[in-house]
N, C-alpha and C positions, 0 to 999 in steps of 0.2 A: 251815449257809447257806455255799454255795456261793459262794467269792468269790476272786477272786486279789488278794491284799493287794499283791504288790508293782507289779500295774499300779493298781488301783483305790483303794486305800490313800491316799496320798496327796490325791486327791482328793475323799476321800470325807471327811479330816479337820472340813474348817472345817464342812464339812454336819453331820457326828453332836457336834461340840462345839457350835453351834448348837441343835442337838436337846435336848442334855442339859438346859441351863435349871438348874432348881437341884434335878434329880433324884437327883442320886447316881448314874447308870444307869453300867452297864458295858459296854463293847464289846472284850469280853476277845479275840475274833477276829480284831484289831486291834492286839492289846498296847494299850488303851485306858481311861481310865476319864474321865469326868467333871469331874474337878478342874481339866485345864485347866494341870498339873504332872507332871515326870518327874524319877527319880533318875538320876543319872552315877554310875555305878562307875568308878572309875579301876585302872588297875593298870599302873602304870611298874615295867618289866624293866629289868634289868643294872645294877643295885648294883654298885658296887667293893667296898661293904664300909659296914657301920651306922652310924660314927661321923655324928656330928652331929644331922640333919633332912632332912627333904626335906619341902618348899612345893610346895604344888600351887594354881594360881590358875585360875578359870573365865571367860574370856572374853566377851562377846557380841556384842562388835564390835572391828574391828582397833586403836580407841584404847586403846593403853598395852600392846599384845601384843606382845611376849609377857613384859616385864620391868615393867613399872609395875601392881604388885599393885594400890596406889590404886584404877585403873581399872577393876580385876577387880568382875565381877558379885558371885562369892561366892571365896574363899581359905581355906585352912586348912594344918595339917600333917598329913603322910600316917602310916600307921601302918607300920615298917619291918620286916620280918621275911626275914633271908636276902639274898639278893639282889633282892626285891622292895620297892616299897613300892605303900600303898594306902591310897583314899580315896573317902567318898561324899561328893558333890554333893546335897543335899536339897529340894523344891521348890523345882525351878527349873522355871519358866513354859516351855513349847515352843517350842522354836525352834533356832538354828543357833549353834553355839560351836563353841569352841579351849579348848586347856587346857595348859596351861606347869606342869613340874615341876624344880624345881632343888635340887637335893645340895647343902645348905647343910652343908659340911662343918666351917666353923668355927664353925659357929651364930650368924653377927655377921647373919642375916635379908636379905641382900643376896647377889648374884654377883661372888665377886670374878674379876677379869679379869689376863690376862698383858698383854705388850706389846700393842698394836694393837687393845687390844679383847676378844681373844681369852678366852673362856672360863676358868676357872682349874678351876672345879666342876661337876658332871655337870649334864646340864641336858636335857630333853627338851619335847618338843609334840606334841599327838594328829597322827593319822596318821603320825607319826617325820616331818614333813615338814623340811626342808633349807633353811636360807636360802643365798642367793646373793651373798657380798662383805657380811655382815650377818644379822642372826634371820630365821627363818623369818615367812612373809607368813602372816594370820590366813585367808586366803583358802585354800591352802594346806594348814592346819589344820585348818579350817573341819568338822564331823560335821552333821547330823539328828539332835536330840532330842526326836523326835513321841511316843515310846512311853514308858507307865509308869517303866519302865525302859532304862536303857541303858548298856551296857557298852563302854568303850572301852580298851587295851592302847597303852606307848606304850615305848622303849626310852630308858635314858639313853644319852647319848653325854658322854664324858670327851677 
């Protein structure tokens, strides 16, 4: 089928999902299946060392982003391999999301801070969004997850 995915894909997504019903059909040319979920693979680069753990959180809104993991849609502990940490979120409803990561070097489950609230441990967010006099905003870190599988890369800040 000749279809310009970039141009028509976003417009057809709601129609194709509505047409799916319970058929379990697949629209592979658009990177979609009919279950309405996606898998988000996160690769966080630039770890300074592998001590501690890397905490990963997926947010569906600005509420709690980027630090309050209680308000995250999903969260977990990434696998550390050399200077990278990887994690996969599964069964995520298609939509707009932002990811935050914390290199929890002391393993206390929370970000350690210096004076004036400056992070004392490595951190990062999707789109490598930066904050201005505070943490990054959800709208700057947000990305669309409308296909069966989405991969994002981000870089740690120390």
